[in-house]
N, CA, C, O and the ligand as a Tripos MOL2 file, in Angstrom:
@<TRIPOS>MOLECULE
protein
  317   315    80     0     0
PROTEIN
NO_CHARGES

@<TRIPOS>ATOM
      1 N          -8.5780   16.6240   18.4270 N.3       1 MET1
      2 CA         -7.2530   16.8700   18.0530 C.3       1 MET1
      3 C          -7.1810   18.5280   17.9850 C.2       1 MET1
      4 O          -8.0400   19.2320   17.4530 O.2       1 MET1
      5 N          -6.0150   18.9870   18.6160 N.am      2 ASN2
      6 CA         -5.7760   20.4660   18.5610 C.3       2 ASN2
      7 C          -4.3640   20.6420   17.8100 C.2       2 ASN2
      8 O          -3.7130   19.6490   17.4840 O.2       2 ASN2
      9 N          -3.9900   21.7420   17.5910 N.am      3 CYS3
     10 CA         -2.7350   22.0490   16.7990 C.3       3 CYS3
     11 C          -1.4830   21.3620   17.3720 C.2       3 CYS3
     12 O          -0.6550   20.8720   16.6030 O.2       3 CYS3
     13 N          -1.3410   21.3220   18.5900 N.am      4 LYS4
     14 CA         -0.2420   20.6070   19.3300 C.3       4 LYS4
     15 C          -0.1320   19.0070   18.9310 C.2       4 LYS4
     16 O           0.9220   18.3750   18.8580 O.2       4 LYS4
     17 N          -1.5530   18.4640   18.6740 N.am      5 GLY5
     18 CA         -1.6590   17.0790   18.4860 C.3       5 GLY5
     19 C          -1.3010   16.9440   17.0560 C.2       5 GLY5
     20 O          -0.6810   15.9420   16.7000 O.2       5 GLY5
     21 N          -1.6240   17.8340   16.2280 N.am      6 VAL6
     22 CA         -1.2890   17.6330   14.8740 C.3       6 VAL6
     23 C           0.1970   17.7330   14.5270 C.2       6 VAL6
     24 O           0.6530   16.9620   13.6820 O.2       6 VAL6
     25 N           0.9130   18.5580   15.0760 N.am      7 VAL7
     26 CA          2.2750   18.8690   15.0840 C.3       7 VAL7
     27 C           3.0140   17.6820   15.4800 C.2       7 VAL7
     28 O           3.9720   17.3240   14.7950 O.2       7 VAL7
     29 N           2.6220   16.9560   16.6450 N.am      8 ARG8
     30 CA          3.0210   15.8400   17.0360 C.3       8 ARG8
     31 C           3.1460   14.7970   16.1540 C.2       8 ARG8
     32 O           4.1940   14.1770   15.9700 O.2       8 ARG8
     33 N           1.8650   14.5430   15.4810 N.am      9 GLU9
     34 CA          1.7350   13.3690   14.5940 C.3       9 GLU9
     35 C           2.0770   13.7830   13.1130 C.2       9 GLU9
     36 O           1.8300   12.9620   12.2290 O.2       9 GLU9
     37 N           2.6030   14.9440   12.7970 N.am     10 ILE10
     38 CA          2.7640   15.4120   11.4020 C.3      10 ILE10
     39 C           3.6200   14.4430   10.5300 C.2      10 ILE10
     40 O           3.2260   14.0960    9.4170 O.2      10 ILE10
     41 N           4.7190   14.0450   11.0250 N.am     11 SER11
     42 CA          5.7280   13.0880   10.3720 C.3      11 SER11
     43 C           5.0900   11.6340   10.1250 C.2      11 SER11
     44 O           5.2810   10.9850    9.0960 O.2      11 SER11
     45 N           4.3500   11.2360   11.1490 N.am     12 ASN12
     46 CA          3.5740    9.9760   10.9580 C.3      12 ASN12
     47 C           2.3520   10.1710    9.9270 C.2      12 ASN12
     48 O           2.0490    9.2770    9.1380 O.2      12 ASN12
     49 N           1.6640   11.4170    9.9890 N.am     13 TYR13
     50 CA          0.8230   11.5830    8.9930 C.3      13 TYR13
     51 C           1.2350   11.5760    7.6780 C.2      13 TYR13
     52 O           0.5420   10.9950    6.8430 O.2      13 TYR13
     53 N           2.3870   12.2010    7.3240 N.am     14 ILE14
     54 CA          2.8730   12.3650    6.0550 C.3      14 ILE14
     55 C           3.4210   11.0490    5.6420 C.2      14 ILE14
     56 O           3.2980   10.6660    4.4780 O.2      14 ILE14
     57 N           4.0660   10.2900    6.6180 N.am     15 ASP15
     58 CA          4.5200    8.8990    6.1770 C.3      15 ASP15
     59 C           3.4610    7.8020    6.0240 C.2      15 ASP15
     60 O           3.7770    6.6440    5.7500 O.2      15 ASP15
     61 N           2.1190    8.2230    6.2200 N.am     16 GLY16
     62 CA          1.2110    7.2480    6.2200 C.3      16 GLY16
     63 C           1.2330    6.2390    7.1650 C.2      16 GLY16
     64 O           0.8200    5.1140    6.8820 O.2      16 GLY16
     65 N           1.7680    6.5800    8.5000 N.am     17 GLU17
     66 CA          2.0350    5.6030    9.5620 C.3      17 GLU17
     67 C           0.8970    5.6060   10.5590 C.2      17 GLU17
     68 O           0.9390    4.8000   11.4880 O.2      17 GLU17
     69 N          -0.0610    6.4020   10.4480 N.am     18 LEU18
     70 CA         -1.0620    6.6450   11.4900 C.3      18 LEU18
     71 C          -2.3420    5.7170   11.2590 C.2      18 LEU18
     72 O          -2.6820    5.3460   10.1360 O.2      18 LEU18
     73 N          -2.9230    5.4280   12.2690 N.am     19 ASP19
     74 CA         -4.2990    4.5050   12.0440 C.3      19 ASP19
     75 C          -5.3530    5.4950   11.4610 C.2      19 ASP19
     76 O          -5.2490    6.7140   11.5960 O.2      19 ASP19
     77 N          -6.3710    4.8840   10.8060 N.am     20 ALA20
     78 CA         -7.2520    5.6690   10.1090 C.3      20 ALA20
     79 C          -8.0980    6.6640   10.8630 C.2      20 ALA20
     80 O          -8.6190    7.6340   10.3120 O.2      20 ALA20
     81 N          -8.2210    6.3670   12.2240 N.am     21 ALA21
     82 CA         -9.0760    7.3730   13.1300 C.3      21 ALA21
     83 C          -8.2310    8.6560   13.3500 C.2      21 ALA21
     84 O          -8.6800    9.7930   13.2050 O.2      21 ALA21
     85 N          -6.8750    8.3330   13.7400 N.am     22 THR22
     86 CA         -6.0400    9.5420   13.8910 C.3      22 THR22
     87 C          -5.8560   10.3990   12.6900 C.2      22 THR22
     88 O          -5.7740   11.6220   12.7990 O.2      22 THR22
     89 N          -5.7850    9.7480   11.4780 N.am     23 LYS23
     90 CA         -5.5520   10.4360   10.2830 C.3      23 LYS23
     91 C          -6.8150   11.1990   10.0420 C.2      23 LYS23
     92 O          -6.7420   12.3630    9.6470 O.2      23 LYS23
     93 N          -7.9140   10.6480   10.2440 N.am     24 GLN24
     94 CA         -9.2090   11.4580    9.9720 C.3      24 GLN24
     95 C          -9.2580   12.5960   10.8480 C.2      24 GLN24
     96 O          -9.7070   13.6780   10.4690 O.2      24 GLN24
     97 N          -8.8190   12.3960   11.9930 N.am     25 GLU25
     98 CA         -8.8710   13.6270   13.1590 C.3      25 GLU25
     99 C          -8.0540   14.7370   12.4790 C.2      25 GLU25
    100 O          -8.6050   15.7970   12.1840 O.2      25 GLU25
    101 N          -6.7150   14.5130   12.2160 N.am     26 ILE26
    102 CA         -5.9110   15.4500   11.5100 C.3      26 ILE26
    103 C          -6.5300   15.9960   10.3040 C.2      26 ILE26
    104 O          -6.4550   17.2090   10.1080 O.2      26 ILE26
    105 N          -7.1200   15.2540    9.4930 N.am     27 GLU27
    106 CA         -7.5640   15.8960    8.1740 C.3      27 GLU27
    107 C          -8.8010   16.9890    8.5930 C.2      27 GLU27
    108 O          -8.8760   18.1280    8.1340 O.2      27 GLU27
    109 N          -9.6930   16.4290    9.5020 N.am     28 ARG28
    110 CA        -10.6980   17.2960    9.9260 C.3      28 ARG28
    111 C         -10.0460   18.6600   10.5600 C.2      28 ARG28
    112 O         -10.5510   19.7580   10.3270 O.2      28 ARG28
    113 N          -8.9880   18.5150   11.3050 N.am     29 HIS29
    114 CA         -8.5240   19.7110   11.8580 C.3      29 HIS29
    115 C          -7.9450   20.7050   10.7320 C.2      29 HIS29
    116 O          -8.1410   21.9210   10.7390 O.2      29 HIS29
    117 N          -7.2180   20.0210    9.7850 N.am     30 LEU30
    118 CA         -6.4730   20.8330    8.6020 C.3      30 LEU30
    119 C          -7.7140   21.4160    7.8510 C.2      30 LEU30
    120 O          -7.4690   22.3620    7.1030 O.2      30 LEU30
    121 N          -8.9150   21.0230    7.9330 N.am     31 GLY31
    122 CA         -9.9770   21.5770    7.1530 C.3      31 GLY31
    123 C         -10.3960   22.9270    7.5920 C.2      31 GLY31
    124 O         -10.9420   23.7030    6.8080 O.2      31 GLY31
    125 N         -10.1280   23.2550    8.9490 N.am     32 HIS32
    126 CA        -10.4860   24.4290    9.5410 C.3      32 HIS32
    127 C          -9.4030   25.1180   10.0640 C.2      32 HIS32
    128 O          -9.6510   26.2350   10.5170 O.2      32 HIS32
    129 N          -8.2080   24.6990   10.1120 N.am     33 CYS33
    130 CA         -7.0290   25.4910   10.6970 C.3      33 CYS33
    131 C          -6.0570   25.7910    9.6410 C.2      33 CYS33
    132 O          -5.3710   24.8330    9.2840 O.2      33 CYS33
    133 N          -5.8410   26.9870    9.0310 N.am     34 ASP34
    134 CA         -5.0750   27.3980    8.0850 C.3      34 ASP34
    135 C          -3.5150   27.0880    8.6070 C.2      34 ASP34
    136 O          -2.7010   26.5450    7.8600 O.2      34 ASP34
    137 N          -3.2310   27.4460    9.8110 N.am     35 ASP35
    138 CA         -1.8540   27.3040   10.2850 C.3      35 ASP35
    139 C          -1.2350   25.8600   10.0950 C.2      35 ASP35
    140 O          -0.1470   25.6350    9.5640 O.2      35 ASP35
    141 N          -2.0990   24.9240   10.6120 N.am     36 CYS36
    142 CA         -1.6590   23.5370   10.4660 C.3      36 CYS36
    143 C          -1.6760   23.1790    9.0040 C.2      36 CYS36
    144 O          -0.6770   22.6360    8.5320 O.2      36 CYS36
    145 N          -2.6950   23.4290    8.2620 N.am     37 ALA37
    146 CA         -2.5310   23.0800    6.7950 C.3      37 ALA37
    147 C          -1.3570   23.6430    6.0500 C.2      37 ALA37
    148 O          -0.7860   23.0110    5.1610 O.2      37 ALA37
    149 N          -1.0260   24.7970    6.4200 N.am     38 MET38
    150 CA          0.3160   25.3430    5.9900 C.3      38 MET38
    151 C           1.5380   24.7170    6.2930 C.2      38 MET38
    152 O           2.4800   24.6880    5.5010 O.2      38 MET38
    153 N           1.5550   24.1280    7.6140 N.am     39 VAL39
    154 CA          2.7110   23.5110    8.0590 C.3      39 VAL39
    155 C           2.8630   22.1760    7.4320 C.2      39 VAL39
    156 O           3.9690   21.7520    7.0960 O.2      39 VAL39
    157 N           1.7280   21.4890    7.2680 N.am     40 VAL40
    158 CA          1.6130   20.1700    6.6230 C.3      40 VAL40
    159 C           2.0960   20.3120    5.1500 C.2      40 VAL40
    160 O           2.9430   19.5250    4.7270 O.2      40 VAL40
    161 N           1.5760   21.3050    4.3440 N.am     41 ASN41
    162 CA          2.0400   21.3480    3.0320 C.3      41 ASN41
    163 C           3.4220   21.8310    3.0750 C.2      41 ASN41
    164 O           4.1270   21.4110    2.1580 O.2      41 ASN41
    165 N           3.9590   22.5900    3.8970 N.am     42 GLN42
    166 CA          5.4040   22.9780    3.7090 C.3      42 GLN42
    167 C           6.2530   21.6840    4.1200 C.2      42 GLN42
    168 O           7.3250   21.4280    3.5720 O.2      42 GLN42
    169 N           5.7270   20.9350    5.0650 N.am     43 THR43
    170 CA          6.5210   19.7580    5.4390 C.3      43 THR43
    171 C           6.4140   18.6660    4.3390 C.2      43 THR43
    172 O           7.3640   17.9030    4.1620 O.2      43 THR43
    173 N           5.3530   18.5770    3.6430 N.am     44 LYS44
    174 CA          5.2320   17.6940    2.4990 C.3      44 LYS44
    175 C           6.2730   18.1100    1.3570 C.2      44 LYS44
    176 O           6.7870   17.2550    0.6350 O.2      44 LYS44
    177 N           6.5250   19.3410    1.2500 N.am     45 MET45
    178 CA          7.3410   19.8380    0.2980 C.3      45 MET45
    179 C           8.7810   19.5720    0.6400 C.2      45 MET45
    180 O           9.5990   19.1840   -0.1940 O.2      45 MET45
    181 N           9.0400   19.7900    1.8460 N.am     46 THR46
    182 CA         10.3790   19.3480    2.2990 C.3      46 THR46
    183 C          10.6180   17.9350    2.1980 C.2      46 THR46
    184 O          11.6870   17.5640    1.7130 O.2      46 THR46
    185 N           9.6550   16.9840    2.6430 N.am     47 VAL47
    186 CA          9.7330   15.7440    2.3940 C.3      47 VAL47
    187 C           9.9620   15.1870    1.0300 C.2      47 VAL47
    188 O          10.6130   14.1750    0.7740 O.2      47 VAL47
    189 N           9.3050   16.0230    0.1240 N.am     48 ASP48
    190 CA          9.2740   15.6190   -1.4300 C.3      48 ASP48
    191 C          10.6320   15.7780   -1.9450 C.2      48 ASP48
    192 O          11.0440   15.0570   -2.8530 O.2      48 ASP48
    193 N          11.4890   16.8730   -1.2980 N.am     49 ILE49
    194 CA         12.8190   17.1080   -1.9240 C.3      49 ILE49
    195 C          13.5330   15.8110   -1.4250 C.2      49 ILE49
    196 O          14.3500   15.3130   -2.1990 O.2      49 ILE49
    197 N          13.3490   15.2960   -0.3940 N.am     50 PHE50
    198 CA         14.1750   14.1990   -0.0110 C.3      50 PHE50
    199 C          13.7710   12.8470   -0.7670 C.2      50 PHE50
    200 O          14.6000   11.9700   -1.0110 O.2      50 PHE50
    201 N          12.5380   12.7690   -1.0840 N.am     51 CYS51
    202 CA         11.8600   11.5360   -1.6550 C.3      51 CYS51
    203 C          12.2150   11.4770   -3.1000 C.2      51 CYS51
    204 O          12.6820   10.4690   -3.6310 O.2      51 CYS51
    205 N          11.9510   12.7040   -3.7700 N.am     52 ASP52
    206 CA         12.3240   12.7850   -5.1210 C.3      52 ASP52
    207 C          11.5260   11.5450   -5.8070 C.2      52 ASP52
    208 O          12.1670   10.7260   -6.4660 O.2      52 ASP52
    209 N          10.4050   11.4420   -5.6770 N.am     53 ASP53
    210 CA          9.3100   10.2400   -6.1890 C.3      53 ASP53
    211 C           9.9680    8.8820   -5.8510 C.2      53 ASP53
    212 O           9.5250    7.8390   -6.3330 O.2      53 ASP53
    213 N          10.8780    8.9030   -5.1360 N.am     54 GLN54
    214 CA         11.2530    7.4240   -4.5890 C.3      54 GLN54
    215 C          11.0260    7.2990   -3.1090 C.2      54 GLN54
    216 O          11.2510    8.2470   -2.3570 O.2      54 GLN54
    217 N          10.5930    6.1660   -2.6920 N.am     55 PRO55
    218 CA         10.2940    5.8800   -1.1430 C.3      55 PRO55
    219 C          11.5970    5.9590   -0.4050 C.2      55 PRO55
    220 O          12.1330    4.9260   -0.0060 O.2      55 PRO55
    221 N          12.1080    7.0910   -0.2130 N.am     56 VAL56
    222 CA         13.4530    7.1170    0.5780 C.3      56 VAL56
    223 C          13.0920    7.7860    1.8290 C.2      56 VAL56
    224 O          12.6120    8.9200    1.8340 O.2      56 VAL56
    225 N          13.3300    7.0520    2.9730 N.am     57 GLU57
    226 CA         12.9470    7.4940    4.3030 C.3      57 GLU57
    227 C          13.8640    8.7860    4.6360 C.2      57 GLU57
    228 O          15.0510    8.9120    4.3370 O.2      57 GLU57
    229 N          13.0980    9.6590    5.2780 N.am     58 LEU58
    230 CA         13.5920   10.9410    5.7440 C.3      58 LEU58
    231 C          14.8230   10.5340    6.9590 C.2      58 LEU58
    232 O          14.5120    9.8700    7.9470 O.2      58 LEU58
    233 N          16.0330   10.9580    6.7630 N.am     59 PRO59
    234 CA         17.0270   10.7010    7.6660 C.3      59 PRO59
    235 C          16.6180   11.1750    8.9850 C.2      59 PRO59
    236 O          15.9200   12.1860    9.0640 O.2      59 PRO59
    237 N          17.0580   10.4180   10.2230 N.am     60 LYS60
    238 CA         16.3550   10.7070   11.4600 C.3      60 LYS60
    239 C          16.7070   12.1220   12.0220 C.2      60 LYS60
    240 O          15.9510   12.7780   12.7390 O.2      60 LYS60
    241 N          17.8930   12.4920   11.6260 N.am     61 ASP61
    242 CA         18.3800   13.8540   12.1820 C.3      61 ASP61
    243 C          17.6310   14.9430   11.6080 C.2      61 ASP61
    244 O          17.2940   15.9150   12.2830 O.2      61 ASP61
    245 N          17.2900   14.7820   10.0760 N.am     62 VAL62
    246 CA         16.4610   15.6920    9.3530 C.3      62 VAL62
    247 C          15.1640   15.8120   10.0920 C.2      62 VAL62
    248 O          14.7060   16.8850   10.4840 O.2      62 VAL62
    249 N          14.5720   14.5790   10.2650 N.am     63 ARG63
    250 CA         13.2560   14.4580   10.7910 C.3      63 ARG63
    251 C          13.1790   15.1530   12.2170 C.2      63 ARG63
    252 O          12.1700   15.7760   12.5470 O.2      63 ARG63
    253 N          14.1640   15.0380   12.9620 N.am     64 GLU64
    254 CA         14.1880   15.6230   14.2530 C.3      64 GLU64
    255 C          14.3040   17.1820   14.1450 C.2      64 GLU64
    256 O          13.6730   17.9190   14.9020 O.2      64 GLU64
    257 N          15.0730   17.6080   13.2480 N.am     65 ARG65
    258 CA         15.2870   19.1260   13.0940 C.3      65 ARG65
    259 C          13.8330   19.6230   12.5910 C.2      65 ARG65
    260 O          13.3390   20.6520   13.0520 O.2      65 ARG65
    261 N          13.2770   18.9560   11.7690 N.am     66 LEU66
    262 CA         11.9780   19.4450   11.1910 C.3      66 LEU66
    263 C          10.9420   19.5260   12.3700 C.2      66 LEU66
    264 O          10.2610   20.5350   12.5520 O.2      66 LEU66
    265 N          10.8610   18.3560   13.1960 N.am     67 HIS67
    266 CA          9.9790   18.4990   14.4190 C.3      67 HIS67
    267 C          10.1100   19.6360   15.1190 C.2      67 HIS67
    268 O           9.1180   20.3040   15.4100 O.2      67 HIS67
    269 N          11.4410   20.0200   15.4980 N.am     68 GLU68
    270 CA         11.7930   21.0350   16.3440 C.3      68 GLU68
    271 C          11.4390   22.2990   15.7350 C.2      68 GLU68
    272 O          10.8860   23.1720   16.4030 O.2      68 GLU68
    273 N          11.7630   22.4820   14.3260 N.am     69 ALA69
    274 CA         11.2130   23.6720   13.5980 C.3      69 ALA69
    275 C           9.7630   23.9300   13.8560 C.2      69 ALA69
    276 O           9.3140   25.0210   14.2070 O.2      69 ALA69
    277 N           9.0270   22.7820   13.6450 N.am     70 LEU70
    278 CA          7.4250   22.8390   13.6470 C.3      70 LEU70
    279 C           7.0140   23.3150   15.0500 C.2      70 LEU70
    280 O           6.1290   24.1610   15.1800 O.2      70 LEU70
    281 N           7.6780   22.7530   16.1400 N.am     71 ARG71
    282 CA          7.3730   22.9600   17.3440 C.3      71 ARG71
    283 C           7.4060   24.3910   17.6460 C.2      71 ARG71
    284 O           6.4980   25.0070   18.2020 O.2      71 ARG71
    285 N           8.7100   24.9590   17.1710 N.am     72 ARG72
    286 CA          8.9120   26.4600   17.5000 C.3      72 ARG72
    287 C           7.9990   27.3460   16.6270 C.2      72 ARG72
    288 O           7.5700   28.4270   17.0300 O.2      72 ARG72
    289 N           7.7600   26.9040   15.5780 N.am     73 LYS73
    290 CA          6.6860   27.6190   14.7160 C.3      73 LYS73
    291 C           5.3580   27.6920   15.3950 C.2      73 LYS73
    292 O           4.7970   28.7810   15.5190 O.2      73 LYS73
    293 N           4.8290   26.5900   15.8380 N.am     74 MET74
    294 CA          3.6830   26.4960   16.4660 C.3      74 MET74
    295 C           3.3720   27.3850   17.8240 C.2      74 MET74
    296 O           2.3310   27.9240   18.1990 O.2      74 MET74
    297 N           4.7060   27.3210   18.4180 N.am     75 GLN75
    298 CA          4.5790   28.1180   19.7720 C.3      75 GLN75
    299 C           4.6130   29.5770   19.5510 C.2      75 GLN75
    300 O           4.0570   30.3470   20.3330 O.2      75 GLN75
    301 N           5.2750   29.9880   18.4650 N.am     76 ARG76
    302 CA          5.3130   31.4120   18.1240 C.3      76 ARG76
    303 C           3.8960   31.6350   17.6770 C.2      76 ARG76
    304 O           3.3940   32.6470   18.1640 O.2      76 ARG76
    305 N           3.1890   30.9960   16.9360 N.am     77 SER77
    306 CA          1.9990   31.2170   16.3750 C.3      77 SER77
    307 C           0.8530   31.3790   17.3900 C.2      77 SER77
    308 O          -0.1740   32.0140   17.1490 O.2      77 SER77
    309 N           1.1190   30.7520   18.5380 N.am     78 LYS78
    310 CA          0.2430   30.6760   19.6760 C.3      78 LYS78
    311 C           0.3520   31.8890   20.7000 C.2      78 LYS78
    312 O          -0.5540   32.2960   21.4270 O.2      78 LYS78
    313 N           1.4620   32.3100   20.6200 N.am     79 SER79
    314 CA          1.9830   33.4690   21.6760 C.3      79 SER79
    315 C           1.4460   34.8040   21.2280 C.2      79 SER79
    316 O           1.7090   35.8210   21.8700 O.2      79 SER79
    317 ZN         -4.0710   23.7260   13.9610 Zn       80 ZN80
@<TRIPOS>BOND
     1     1     2 1
     2     2     3 1
     3     3     4 2
     4     3     5 am
     5     5     6 1
     6     6     7 1
     7     7     8 2
     8     7     9 am
     9     9    10 1
    10    10    11 1
    11    11    12 2
    12    11    13 am
    13    13    14 1
    14    14    15 1
    15    15    16 2
    16    15    17 am
    17    17    18 1
    18    18    19 1
    19    19    20 2
    20    19    21 am
    21    21    22 1
    22    22    23 1
    23    23    24 2
    24    23    25 am
    25    25    26 1
    26    26    27 1
    27    27    28 2
    28    27    29 am
    29    29    30 1
    30    30    31 1
    31    31    32 2
    32    31    33 am
    33    33    34 1
    34    34    35 1
    35    35    36 2
    36    35    37 am
    37    37    38 1
    38    38    39 1
    39    39    40 2
    40    39    41 am
    41    41    42 1
    42    42    43 1
    43    43    44 2
    44    43    45 am
    45    45    46 1
    46    46    47 1
    47    47    48 2
    48    47    49 am
    49    49    50 1
    50    50    51 1
    51    51    52 2
    52    51    53 am
    53    53    54 1
    54    54    55 1
    55    55    56 2
    56    55    57 am
    57    57    58 1
    58    58    59 1
    59    59    60 2
    60    59    61 am
    61    61    62 1
    62    62    63 1
    63    63    64 2
    64    63    65 am
    65    65    66 1
    66    66    67 1
    67    67    68 2
    68    67    69 am
    69    69    70 1
    70    70    71 1
    71    71    72 2
    72    71    73 am
    73    73    74 1
    74    74    75 1
    75    75    76 2
    76    75    77 am
    77    77    78 1
    78    78    79 1
    79    79    80 2
    80    79    81 am
    81    81    82 1
    82    82    83 1
    83    83    84 2
    84    83    85 am
    85    85    86 1
    86    86    87 1
    87    87    88 2
    88    87    89 am
    89    89    90 1
    90    90    91 1
    91    91    92 2
    92    91    93 am
    93    93    94 1
    94    94    95 1
    95    95    96 2
    96    95    97 am
    97    97    98 1
    98    98    99 1
    99    99   100 2
   100    99   101 am
   101   101   102 1
   102   102   103 1
   103   103   104 2
   104   103   105 am
   105   105   106 1
   106   106   107 1
   107   107   108 2
   108   107   109 am
   109   109   110 1
   110   110   111 1
   111   111   112 2
   112   111   113 am
   113   113   114 1
   114   114   115 1
   115   115   116 2
   116   115   117 am
   117   117   118 1
   118   118   119 1
   119   119   120 2
   120   119   121 am
   121   121   122 1
   122   122   123 1
   123   123   124 2
   124   123   125 am
   125   125   126 1
   126   126   127 1
   127   127   128 2
   128   127   129 am
   129   129   130 1
   130   130   131 1
   131   131   132 2
   132   131   133 am
   133   133   134 1
   134   134   135 1
   135   135   136 2
   136   135   137 am
   137   137   138 1
   138   138   139 1
   139   139   140 2
   140   139   141 am
   141   141   142 1
   142   142   143 1
   143   143   144 2
   144   143   145 am
   145   145   146 1
   146   146   147 1
   147   147   148 2
   148   147   149 am
   149   149   150 1
   150   150   151 1
   151   151   152 2
   152   151   153 am
   153   153   154 1
   154   154   155 1
   155   155   156 2
   156   155   157 am
   157   157   158 1
   158   158   159 1
   159   159   160 2
   160   159   161 am
   161   161   162 1
   162   162   163 1
   163   163   164 2
   164   163   165 am
   165   165   166 1
   166   166   167 1
   167   167   168 2
   168   167   169 am
   169   169   170 1
   170   170   171 1
   171   171   172 2
   172   171   173 am
   173   173   174 1
   174   174   175 1
   175   175   176 2
   176   175   177 am
   177   177   178 1
   178   178   179 1
   179   179   180 2
   180   179   181 am
   181   181   182 1
   182   182   183 1
   183   183   184 2
   184   183   185 am
   185   185   186 1
   186   186   187 1
   187   187   188 2
   188   187   189 am
   189   189   190 1
   190   190   191 1
   191   191   192 2
   192   191   193 am
   193   193   194 1
   194   194   195 1
   195   195   196 2
   196   195   197 am
   197   197   198 1
   198   198   199 1
   199   199   200 2
   200   199   201 am
   201   201   202 1
   202   202   203 1
   203   203   204 2
   204   203   205 am
   205   205   206 1
   206   206   207 1
   207   207   208 2
   208   207   209 am
   209   209   210 1
   210   210   211 1
   211   211   212 2
   212   211   213 am
   213   213   214 1
   214   214   215 1
   215   215   216 2
   216   215   217 am
   217   217   218 1
   218   218   219 1
   219   219   220 2
   220   219   221 am
   221   221   222 1
   222   222   223 1
   223   223   224 2
   224   223   225 am
   225   225   226 1
   226   226   227 1
   227   227   228 2
   228   227   229 am
   229   229   230 1
   230   230   231 1
   231   231   232 2
   232   231   233 am
   233   233   234 1
   234   234   235 1
   235   235   236 2
   236   235   237 am
   237   237   238 1
   238   238   239 1
   239   239   240 2
   240   239   241 am
   241   241   242 1
   242   242   243 1
   243   243   244 2
   244   243   245 am
   245   245   246 1
   246   246   247 1
   247   247   248 2
   248   247   249 am
   249   249   250 1
   250   250   251 1
   251   251   252 2
   252   251   253 am
   253   253   254 1
   254   254   255 1
   255   255   256 2
   256   255   257 am
   257   257   258 1
   258   258   259 1
   259   259   260 2
   260   259   261 am
   261   261   262 1
   262   262   263 1
   263   263   264 2
   264   263   265 am
   265   265   266 1
   266   266   267 1
   267   267   268 2
   268   267   269 am
   269   269   270 1
   270   270   271 1
   271   271   272 2
   272   271   273 am
   273   273   274 1
   274   274   275 1
   275   275   276 2
   276   275   277 am
   277   277   278 1
   278   278   279 1
   279   279   280 2
   280   279   281 am
   281   281   282 1
   282   282   283 1
   283   283   284 2
   284   283   285 am
   285   285   286 1
   286   286   287 1
   287   287   288 2
   288   287   289 am
   289   289   290 1
   290   290   291 1
   291   291   292 2
   292   291   293 am
   293   293   294 1
   294   294   295 1
   295   295   296 2
   296   295   297 am
   297   297   298 1
   298   298   299 1
   299   299   300 2
   300   299   301 am
   301   301   302 1
   302   302   303 1
   303   303   304 2
   304   303   305 am
   305   305   306 1
   306   306   307 1
   307   307   308 2
   308   307   309 am
   309   309   310 1
   310   310   311 1
   311   311   312 2
   312   311   313 am
   313   313   314 1
   314   314   315 1
   315   315   316 2
@<TRIPOS>SUBSTRUCTURE
     1 MET1         2 RESIDUE 1 A MET
     2 ASN2         6 RESIDUE 1 A ASN
     3 CYS3        10 RESIDUE 1 A CYS
     4 LYS4        14 RESIDUE 1 A LYS
     5 GLY5        18 RESIDUE 1 A GLY
     6 VAL6        22 RESIDUE 1 A VAL
     7 VAL7        26 RESIDUE 1 A VAL
     8 ARG8        30 RESIDUE 1 A ARG
     9 GLU9        34 RESIDUE 1 A GLU
    10 ILE10       38 RESIDUE 1 A ILE
    11 SER11       42 RESIDUE 1 A SER
    12 ASN12       46 RESIDUE 1 A ASN
    13 TYR13       50 RESIDUE 1 A TYR
    14 ILE14       54 RESIDUE 1 A ILE
    15 ASP15       58 RESIDUE 1 A ASP
    16 GLY16       62 RESIDUE 1 A GLY
    17 GLU17       66 RESIDUE 1 A GLU
    18 LEU18       70 RESIDUE 1 A LEU
    19 ASP19       74 RESIDUE 1 A ASP
    20 ALA20       78 RESIDUE 1 A ALA
    21 ALA21       82 RESIDUE 1 A ALA
    22 THR22       86 RESIDUE 1 A THR
    23 LYS23       90 RESIDUE 1 A LYS
    24 GLN24       94 RESIDUE 1 A GLN
    25 GLU25       98 RESIDUE 1 A GLU
    26 ILE26      102 RESIDUE 1 A ILE
    27 GLU27      106 RESIDUE 1 A GLU
    28 ARG28      110 RESIDUE 1 A ARG
    29 HIS29      114 RESIDUE 1 A HIS
    30 LEU30      118 RESIDUE 1 A LEU
    31 GLY31      122 RESIDUE 1 A GLY
    32 HIS32      126 RESIDUE 1 A HIS
    33 CYS33      130 RESIDUE 1 A CYS
    34 ASP34      134 RESIDUE 1 A ASP
    35 ASP35      138 RESIDUE 1 A ASP
    36 CYS36      142 RESIDUE 1 A CYS
    37 ALA37      146 RESIDUE 1 A ALA
    38 MET38      150 RESIDUE 1 A MET
    39 VAL39      154 RESIDUE 1 A VAL
    40 VAL40      158 RESIDUE 1 A VAL
    41 ASN41      162 RESIDUE 1 A ASN
    42 GLN42      166 RESIDUE 1 A GLN
    43 THR43      170 RESIDUE 1 A THR
    44 LYS44      174 RESIDUE 1 A LYS
    45 MET45      178 RESIDUE 1 A MET
    46 THR46      182 RESIDUE 1 A THR
    47 VAL47      186 RESIDUE 1 A VAL
    48 ASP48      190 RESIDUE 1 A ASP
    49 ILE49      194 RESIDUE 1 A ILE
    50 PHE50      198 RESIDUE 1 A PHE
    51 CYS51      202 RESIDUE 1 A CYS
    52 ASP52      206 RESIDUE 1 A ASP
    53 ASP53      210 RESIDUE 1 A ASP
    54 GLN54      214 RESIDUE 1 A GLN
    55 PRO55      218 RESIDUE 1 A PRO
    56 VAL56      222 RESIDUE 1 A VAL
    57 GLU57      226 RESIDUE 1 A GLU
    58 LEU58      230 RESIDUE 1 A LEU
    59 PRO59      234 RESIDUE 1 A PRO
    60 LYS60      238 RESIDUE 1 A LYS
    61 ASP61      242 RESIDUE 1 A ASP
    62 VAL62      246 RESIDUE 1 A VAL
    63 ARG63      250 RESIDUE 1 A ARG
    64 GLU64      254 RESIDUE 1 A GLU
    65 ARG65      258 RESIDUE 1 A ARG
    66 LEU66      262 RESIDUE 1 A LEU
    67 HIS67      266 RESIDUE 1 A HIS
    68 GLU68      270 RESIDUE 1 A GLU
    69 ALA69      274 RESIDUE 1 A ALA
    70 LEU70      278 RESIDUE 1 A LEU
    71 ARG71      282 RESIDUE 1 A ARG
    72 ARG72      286 RESIDUE 1 A ARG
    73 LYS73      290 RESIDUE 1 A LYS
    74 MET74      294 RESIDUE 1 A MET
    75 GLN75      298 RESIDUE 1 A GLN
    76 ARG76      302 RESIDUE 1 A ARG
    77 SER77      306 RESIDUE 1 A SER
    78 LYS78      310 RESIDUE 1 A LYS
    79 SER79      314 RESIDUE 1 A SER
    80 ZN80       317 GROUP 0 **** ****
């Protein structure tokens, strides 16, 4: 699992929609990649605002904007 893989799976990871093996790979990556750990933390905070301790699903357009922002962020940090 590389940074791109983590970003691709990030919303599934936070939603808990991943199988155990993929989840484990992401967590292993987060253990040694500060960039991705930070992105996951920020995304979790963003999701928490929408969830507000209730299991509210992130609206699709918000989720897509989030994905786009994360993709851009990762591309910038790699260049
Ligand atoms: Zn990474």
